[in-house]
DRENTORLO-860102 format. One record per atom (N, C-alpha, C): residue in one letter; x, z, y. Coordinates in steps of 0.001 Angstrom, whole numbers, padded with zeros to 6 digits, always signed. Each point is the difference from the previous one (the first is absolute). Layout:
# DRENTORLO-860102
AXZY...
# end
This chain:
# DRENTORLO-860102
M+065160+088423+055838M+001231-000610-000509M+001042-000072+001111T+001151+000557-000277T+001058+000036+001004T+000723-001339+000074E+000379-000354+001214E+000701-001249+000228E+001500+000267+000038H+000746-000711-000840H+001442+000187-000065H+000688-000826+001083R+000948+000648+000668R+000747-000687+001041R+001104-000837-000634P+000172-001267+000445P+001078-000835-000551P+001356+000664+000188W+000888-000163-001010W+001294+000670+000037W+000840-000451+001182W-000160-001269+000408W+000859-000498+001071W-000336+000636+001340K-001255+000444+000171K-000357+000697+001231K+000685+001367+000066T+000073+000665-001150T+000693+001286-000043T+001482-000171+000311V+000616-001016-000605V+001418-000262+000248V+000231-000345+001462L-000867-000845+000559L+000131-000376+001402L-000141+001212+000912G-000940+000889-000320G-000174+001206+000801G+001219+000898-000046V+000572+000151-001205V+001197+000838-000137V+001169-000588+000785V+000160-001325-000067V+001098-000653+000733V-000163+000180+001502L-001209-000205+000508L-000232+000134+001439L+000214+001431+000471V-000476+000973-000792V+000210+001406+000357V+001489+000333-000020G+000718-000541-001001G+001432+000236-000068G+000739-000562+001210L-000404-001192+000437L+000632-000604+001178L-000265+000823+001256M-001222+000505+000131M-000332+000793+001187M+000699+001353-000002L+000199+000585-001184L+000609+001323-000085L+001526-000051-000105F+000577-001186-000192F+001451-000090-000142F+000758+000551+001210P-000429-000304+001255P+000721+000610+001135P+000001+001514-000032V-001107+000586-000470V-000054+001468-000105V+001004+000485-001051Y+000035-000695-001144Y+000966+000384-001032Y+001424-000160+000501W+000274-001095+000712W+001366-000234+000472W+000418+001054+001023M-000941+000432+000814M+000283+001076+000943M+000396+001268-000748F-000744+000317-001066F+000316+001178-000805F+001337-000178-000719N+000267-001199-000505N+001247-000276-000701N+001206+000173+000925V-000096-000566+001204V+001114+000104+000950V+000207+001440+000443S-001077+000772+000091S+000135+001395+000430S+000815+000825-000988L+000083-000452-001262L+000751+000724-001031L+001355-000647-000300T+000334-001065+000723T+001237-000732-000253T+001140+000561+000842K+001167+000110-000600K+001164+000476+000738K+000430-001028+001045T+000601+000485+001064T+000445-000897+001070T+001008-001014-000512S+000843+000407-000927S+001018-000909-000529S-000590-001119-000854D-001238+000194-000475D-000637-001016-000851D-000967-000899+000762M-000095+000184+001325M-000971-000758+000771M+000267-001505-000033R+001276-000376+000013R+000361-001417+000060R+000393-000549-001367A-000448+000650-001058A+000336-000462-001343A-000617-001367-000264D+000729-000850-000722D-000454-001347-000326D+000169-000224-001502P-001085-000089-000769P-001398+000009+000443P-000458+001405+000405P-001072+000105+000767P-000468+001324+000430P-000521+000820-001167H+000006+001304+000176H-000511+000904-001028H-001535+000000+000080W-000631-000562-001039W-001455-000076+000002W-000641+001323-000390F+000806+000910-000515F-000505+001316-000380F+001091+001022+000309P-000353+001161+000556P+001021+001005+000354P+000551+000716-001241W+000949-000670-000688W+000552+000598-001214W+000826+001234+000300D+000627+000018+001160D+000823+001160+000391D-000530+000528+001330P-001169+000657-000006P-000671+000353+001263P+000721+001098+000766T-000201-000005+001297T+000501+001047+000877T-001135+000450+000915F-000010+001273+000302F-001030+000549+000884F+000576+000356+001366E+001162-000577+000305E+000612+000260+001291E-000891-000521+001139G-000634-001138-000229G-000877-000549+001034G-001164+000918+000309Y-000593+000595-001033Y-001125+000901+000218Y+000444+001289+000682A+001170+000483-000369A+000521+001202+000654A+000235-000260+001481S+000570-001169+000305S+000243-000348+001391S-001299-000217+000757A-000948-000673-000644A-001273-000286+000665A-000771+001276+000301L-000078+000896-000993L-000740+001244+000211L+000702+000892+001007G+001322-000036+000016G+000741+000822+000944G-000174-000451+001437Q-000161-001306+000199Q-000058-000527+001361Q-001406-000371+000466Q-000921-000265-000934Q-001304-000520+000383Q-001153+000986-000157L+000262+001205-000467L-001088+000971-000156L-000730+000292+001316P+000716+000175+001133P-000736+000212+001256P-000920-001161+000347A+000460-001238-000242A-000835-001164+000289A-001216-000047-000924L+000192+000365-001270L-001128+000046-000935L-001031+001042+000435A+000480+001157+000433A-000910+001040+000473A-000749-000453+001248T+000691-000707+000890T-000657-000516+001204T-001079-001009-000350S+000295-000918-000934S-000996-000982-000419S-001200+000671-000660L+000252+001047-000788L-001100+000732-000634L-000892+000642+001051F+000609+000599+001020F-000777+000636+001062F-000797-001037+000785I+000633-001145+000314I-000690-001061+000730I-001149-000557-000831G+000227-000195-001305G-001046-000517-000866G-001200+000925-000075L+000249+001291-000190L-001100+000961-000080L-000716+000125+001340G+000767-000037+001091G-000617+000046+001327G-000866-001220+000263T+000464-001162-000439T-000785-001222+000162T-001290+000071-000798V+000079+000529-001218V-001207+000148-000827V-001002+000921+000691A+000484+001136+000495A-000894+000965+000645A-000663-000598+001236L+000788-000645+000862L-000563-000583+001220L-000970-001129-000326T+000333-000817-000988T-000876-001101-000388T-001346+000513-000497L+000015+001027-000833L-001254+000537-000534L-000836+000658+001095V+000653+000711+000903V-000727+000672+001080V-000725-001011+000878V+000627-001133+000246V-000609-001020+000859V-000977-000883-000779A+000390-000436-001199A-000746-001033-000708A-001250+000526-000709L+000036+001217-000518L-001161+000508-000731L-001244+000113+000890P+000071+000668+001143P-001194+000038+000862P-000399-001377+000514A+001010-000859+000283A-000310-001336+000501A-000736-000824-001055G+000484+000050-001242G-000669-000716-001078G-001403+000511-000248Y-000166+001319+000072Y-001329+000597-000191Y-000954-000446+001104S+000489-000011+001224S-000841-000410+001120S-000437-001452-000139L+000934-000892-000337L-000344-001418-000123L-000927-000261-001183A+000159+000775-001075A-000789-000246-001208A-001398+000588+000073K-000126+001204+000542K-001273+000709-000080K-000684+000213+001349L+000762+000174+001067L-000613+000269+001295L-000277-001275+000784R+000735-001090-000345R-000195-001321+000588R-000087+000059+001523P+001065+000344+000681P-000022+000044+001463P-000104-001408+000587R-000283-000070+001280R-000064-001305+000663R+001373-000672-000041G-000033-001298-000234G+001259-000742-000045G+000755+000160-001295A-000674+000443-001069A+000693+000236-001269A+000619-001286-000545R-000708-001116+000115R+000549-001261-000500R+001219-000432+000802G-000059+000224+001295G+001166-000313+000834G+001199+000853-000355I-000242+001269-000331I+001089+000884-000411I+000600-000476-001316D-000851-000412-000941D+000497-000541-001271D+000913-001205+000247F-000421-000873+000896F+000800-001190+000308F+001339+000393+000623L-000007+000961+000905L+001246+000446+000640L+000940+000639-001014L-000547+000721-000962L+000836+000600-001038L+000664-001073-000859L-000733-001073-000292L+000589-001106-000748L+001100-000682+000802V-000242-000212+001291V+001003-000632+000857V+001238+000878+000104A-000200+001324+000077A+001128+000923+000145A+000969-000101-001169Q-000522-000320-001189Q+000864-000118-001172Q+000819-001289+000008M-000347-000930+000873M+000720-001267+000067M+001139+000021+001023I+000069+001048+000809I+001050+000073+001018I+001327+000302-000680P+001037-000805+000221P+001299+000269-000635P+000554+001363+000416A+000635+000660-000944A+000548+001331+000269A+001052-000033+001098V+000769-001086+000079V+001050-000074+001017V-000603-000036+001397V-001176-000640+000153V-000677-000016+001299V-000463+001403+000362M-000566+000708-000976M-000434+001374+000244M+001180+000900+000308A+001123-000242-000655A+001184+000826+000237A+000483-000125+001443M-000009-001216+000537M+000421-000186+001384M-000972+000672+000963G-001296-000047-000326G-000977+000702+000829G+000218+001502-000020F+000223+000549-001189F+000275+001432-000105F+001285+000371+000741Y+000997-000873-000054Y+001273+000282+000674Y-000224+000169+001502A-000779-000907+000589A-000275+000087+001437A-000773+001270+000345I-000932+000376-000870I-000793+001209+000249I+000836+001253-000195Y+000786+000025-001082Y+000764+001197-000323Y+001097+000283+001019I+000543-001035+000626I+001000+000213+001042I-000604+000820+001143R-001218-000339+000373R-000670+000708+001100R-000424+001406-000402L-000357+000186-001268L-000470+001316-000457L+001115+000884-000532G+001214-000543-000118G+001104+000788-000551G-000124+000247-001486M-000617-000924-000735M-000220+000192-001434M+000922-000845-000869L+000949-000699+000609L+000969-000737-000805L+000855+000964-000813N+000405-000425-001197N+000883+000785-000872N-000624+001332-000394T-001315-000016-000238T-000692+001200-000463T-000757-000314-001282V-000096+000994-000866V-000742-000168-001254V-001492-000174+000282G-000508+000742+000970G-001411-000131+000348G-000357-001395+000472G+000902-000619+000751G-000238-001367+000442G-000094-000967-001156L+000847+000185-001033L-000060-000864-001180L-001293+000213-000782I-000468+001227-000086I-001242+000281-000718I-001167-000721+000666I-000055+000073+001329I-001083-000686+000722I+000096-001509-000199A+001214-000548+000109A+000175-001443-000147A-000374-000463-001405D+000458+000718-001021D-000323-000386-001375D-001491+000117-000282S-000658+000931+000641S-001437+000165-000221S-000794-001199+000502T+000512-000692+001015T-000727-001157+000524T-000092-001118-001029L+000909-000028-000972L-000087-000985-001075L-001053+000389-001028A-000162+001291-000212A-000878+000476-001067A-001438+000203+000454V-000219+000378+001261V-001351+000368+000441V-001000-001147-000099P+000294-001224+000476P-001006-001071-000137P-000409-000266-001444F+000992-000065-000889F-000292-000188-001421F-000837+001155-000533A+000358+001218+000384A-000698+001178-000510A-001444+000040+000470V-000230-000303+001265V-001370+000028+000528V-000879-001012-000727L+000514-001199-000203L-000788-001031-000690L-000272+000376-001450L+000986+000604-000663L-000207+000409-001390L-001016+001135-000094F+000122+000997+000874F-000957+001107+000004F-001408-000496+000342R-000078-000934+000940R-001305-000529+000368R-000657-000693-001188A+000772-000819-000724A-000554-000710-001152A-000448+000971-001079F+000792+001050-000237F-000375+000952-001050F-001202+000842+000418M+000035+000538+001210M-001062+000903+000435M-001323-000722+000172A+000046-001309+000275A-001241-000762+000114A-000727-000088-001333S+000743+000145-001107S-000619-000081-001328S-000566+001332-000469I+000237+001079+000746I-000558+001309-000369I-001489+000010+000344P-000868+000353-000943P-001454-000040+000255P-000394+000868+001190R-000853-000542+000846R-000479+000757+001153R-000901+001162-000413E-000521-000066-001232E-000850+001101-000467E+000760+001320-000045L+001304-000076-000304L+000802+001228-000019L+000094+000611+001391M+000201-000838+000998M+000057+000493+001371M-001358+000524+000449A-001064-000699-000387A-001338+000449+000382A-000322+001367-000610A+000416+000189-001263A-000240+001297-000648A+000767+001108+000703A+001235-000285+000412A+000797+000997+000713A-000623+000329+001351Q-000521-001010+000696Q-000618+000234+001296Q-001296+000795-000136I-000736-000227-001092I-001210+000791-000240I+000348+001465-000208D+001148+000255-000626D+000448+001377-000203D+000599+000610+001252G+000023-000755+001087G+000479+000541+001262G+001456-000281+000314A+000642-000880-000761A+001413-000287+000239A+000149-000901+001222S+000978+000305+000832S+000293-000828+001161S+000769-001243-000432T+000232-000899+000952T+000755-001222-000311T+001394+000346-000491W+000651+000957+000669W+001349+000402-000399W-000013+000664-001361R-000998+000858-000273R-000096+000678-001298R-000264-001013-001112T-000818-000989+000266T-000253-001050-001000T+001281-000763-000309F+000747-000312+001043F+001270-000709-000187F+000968+000840-000820R+000096+001267+000310R+000973+000860-000665R-000401+000356-001423S-001280+000241-000235S-000445+000507-001302S-000483-001084-000953I-000428-001150+000522I-000545-001056-000851I+000934-001207-000056I+000347-000519+001162I+000751-001252+000058I+001439+000177-000478L+000685+001016+000499L+001422+000172-000355L+000216+000184-001502P-000748+000882-000684P+000239+000142-001451P-000238-001289-000775L-000956-000821+000446L-000275-001252-000697L+001034-001087+000314S+000786+000219+001030S+000970-001020+000441S+001402+000266-000526R+000133+000744-001073R+001322+000387-000493R+000876-001202-000313N-000538-000974-000723N+000813-001157-000384N+000512-000773+001213S-000871-000206+000976S+000426-000732+001187S+000988+000808+000825V-000159+001308+000032V+000957+000848+000728V+001379-000077-000649I+000044+000055-001328I+001283-000097-000702I+000630-001368+000232T-000810-001050-000032T+000517-001354+000223T+000599-000137+001388V-000727+000436+001008V+000492-000083+001376V+001255+000849+000176S-000004+001183-000573S+001161+000883+000131S+001247-000637-000597L-000165-000623-001153L+001150-000634-000644L+000531-001160+000825F-000884-000887+000455F+000452-001138+000786F+000623+000444+001319A-000586+000992+000645A+000561+000493+001261A+001394+000582-000221F+000157+000757-001084F+001311+000583-000299F+001031-001085-000286L-000390-001008-000789L+000943-001061-000352L+000387-000828+001216W-000957-000260+000888W+000336-000740+001222W+000991+000782+000846A-000223+001301+000139A+000917+000811+000794A+001354+000140-000696W-000015+000142-001323W+001237+000181-000756W+000888-001237+000072S-000608-001175-000015S+000775-001243-000036S+000206-000626+001378D-000489+000643+001041D+000102-000589+001334D+001454-000093+000464F+000349-001161+000520F+001323-000193+000592F-000079-000470+001452I-001021-000801+000315I-000103-000560+001352I-000199+001097+001035F-000976+000877-000224F-000220+001082+000951F+001196+000945+000049A+000573+000288-001161A+001142+000921-000038A+001189-000550+000770S+000304-001277-000198S+001168-000582+000665S-000235-000233+001490T-001263-000104+000410T-000312-000241+001408T-000203+001293+000775L-000696+000955-000589L-000406+001205+000716L+000848+001218-000312N+000869-000090-001021N+000757+001192-000417N+001472-000332-000236R+000490-001001+000694R+001333-000529-000283R+001102+000991+000320N-000140+000768+001070N+001087+000855+000467N-000201+001472-000352S-000904+000258-000930S-000272+001386-000383S+000897+000429-001158D+000285+001303-000059D+000746+000543-001136D-000912+000230-001202T-001317+000065+000236T-000981+000183-001059T-000645-001353-000289I+000448-000641-001066I-000434-001365-000300I-000667-000053-001370P-000926-000939-000209P-000616-000177-001332P+000948-000710-000946I-000385-000073-001254I+000896-000509-001039I+000271-001492+000167T-000961-000771+000511T+000248-001430+000176T+001125-000245+000994L-000008+000748+001080L+001077-000131+000982L+001291+000590-000543G-000126+001036-000833G+001187+000577-000625G+000685-000984-000920I-000781-000743-000800I+000579-001021-000880I+000661-001099+000824F-000641-000406+001088F+000552-001049+000861F+001359+000418+000565R+000074+001229+000480R+001273+000483+000537R+001023+000185-001112Y-000477+000406-001156Y+000901+000236-001127Y+000655-001293-000451I-000769-001097+000013I+000563-001297-000368I+001068-000411+000995G-000253+000258+001275G+000977-000366+001015G+001294+000778-000088N-000081+001231-000493N+001201+000840-000078N+000699-000069-001347N-000668-000546-001021N+000574-000007-001350N-000213-001376-000637T+000715-000975+000476T-000192-001350-000507T+000630-000220-001369T+000785+000952-000485T+000646-000151-001310T-000596+000923-001048Q-000664+001071+000404Q-000550+000968-000949Q-001452-000364-000319W-000155-001105-000728W-001338-000469-000289W-000720+000891-000993N+000713+000739-000818N-000686+000916-000904N-000709+001109+000788S+000626+000465+001076S-000635+001016+000848S-001196-000577+000743I+000144-001232+000471I-001102-000644+000721I-001204-000197-000921M+000264-000517-001211M-001098-000222-000943M-000580+001311-000512A+000820+001020-000137A-000503+001311-000405A-000946+000555+001061T+000354-000209+001273T-000888+000423+001080T-001326-000734-000079A+000037-001304-000283A-001232-000784-000119A-000844+000477-001178V+000646+000332-001114V-000737+000489-001166V-000683+001325+000318V+000741+000919+000626V-000562+001305+000349V-001171-000169+000967A+000144-000927+000957A-001072-000223+000969A-001228-000629-000641S+000168-000683-001134S-001120-000654-000671S-000777+000941-000913V+000600+001102-000391V-000628+000892-000975V-001325+000577+000509P-000067+000562+001221P-001288+000569+000441P-001128-001022+000015A+000279-001215+000485A-001039-001034+000054A-000468-000375-001401A+000940-000194-000913A-000366-000362-001371A-000797+001122-000664F+000406+001228+000217F-000690+001139-000598F-001437+000098+000506L-000182-000168+001304L-001347+000082+000570L-000887-001136-000485L+000566-001195-000129L-000784-001137-000484L-000485+000220-001422V+000870+000517-000865V-000391+000267-001383V-001034+001121-000056L+000219+001037+000811L-000881+001164-000025L-001412-000338+000487A-000090-000867+001013A-001294-000266+000634A-000588-001354-000380Q+000501-000606-001062Q-000411-001361-000338Q-001502-000117-000230R-000568+000905-000778R-001429-000125-000326R-000881+000270+001221Y+000483+000850+000918Y-000767+000250+001211Y+000064-001200+000943I+001147-000691+000008I+000163-001160+000880I-000955-001112-000406S-000065-000295-001303S-000873-001080-000462S-001454+000290+000324A-000381+001264-000068A-001378+000365+000341A-000223-000003+001499G+001024+000423+000751G-000161+000085+001450G+000000-001340+000684V+000835-000931-000458V+000091-001308+000650V-001274-000806-000212T-000619+000132-001178T-001221-000759-000289T-001262+000724+000440A+000163+001169+000612A-001176+000760+000415A-000792-000776+001040G-001294-000059-000197G-000865-000697+000954G-000040-001495-000184A+000748-000536-000960A+000018-001451-000181A-001309-000499-000595V-000655+000848-000802V-001244-000384-000660V-001077+001015+000368K-001133-000466+000422K-001108+000872+000332K-001028-000024-001120D-000557+001155-000312D-001030+000083-001033D-001322-000595+000526
# end
């Protein structure tokens, strides 16, 4: 027998979702509003006479920044997976000495404020000549994703039956071959989850970008929006159009990978 949900809970849920999504709607509404209608009283709650001038301006001026953010995001995903996958496998299955201490350090690393890490990277990059470089941003953004990724991979890989590894070793597979042929294919959900979070962290990063890439001509979209606001304090339709365009890739990836995320985040939470 199915249990019916009270109607007031449904109404309350719809109201709360509407309140949370209203800023997103207002951003979209303003992006389609003409500059002459910005100060209308009362404000236009719906773009009855929409204009796409803001989107034309945003795409004309922000495409290089969008491409830079895409490259940084993909680079961060690649570097995170290269570092975190073997590390998670080692902690889960090979159990090296000090594994518990490493787990604790990974948890502590996630508690360090990004601004503190940014200042540390700034001091290092000055000496290495890596300030205002895309590669420097990729490395910095990866430091946010790697601790989370290692812990997630460790939790998932620990739940993979050891019998599978034993069977592979009986067939003559080396540790690396077992990792590549057995562990990686079974870790698809966790790999997709880590890749998505790493990309979103890099895509939305502002602290590292503003600290380590401030004087570069090649800037990510977050810094591009910041500069755009400073140069166009009256063209809010262009500013909001830029924000909408910058939000599309993240929203698309979240919708596309939703079912993999739910499986990947809960991986290893329950043992048989």
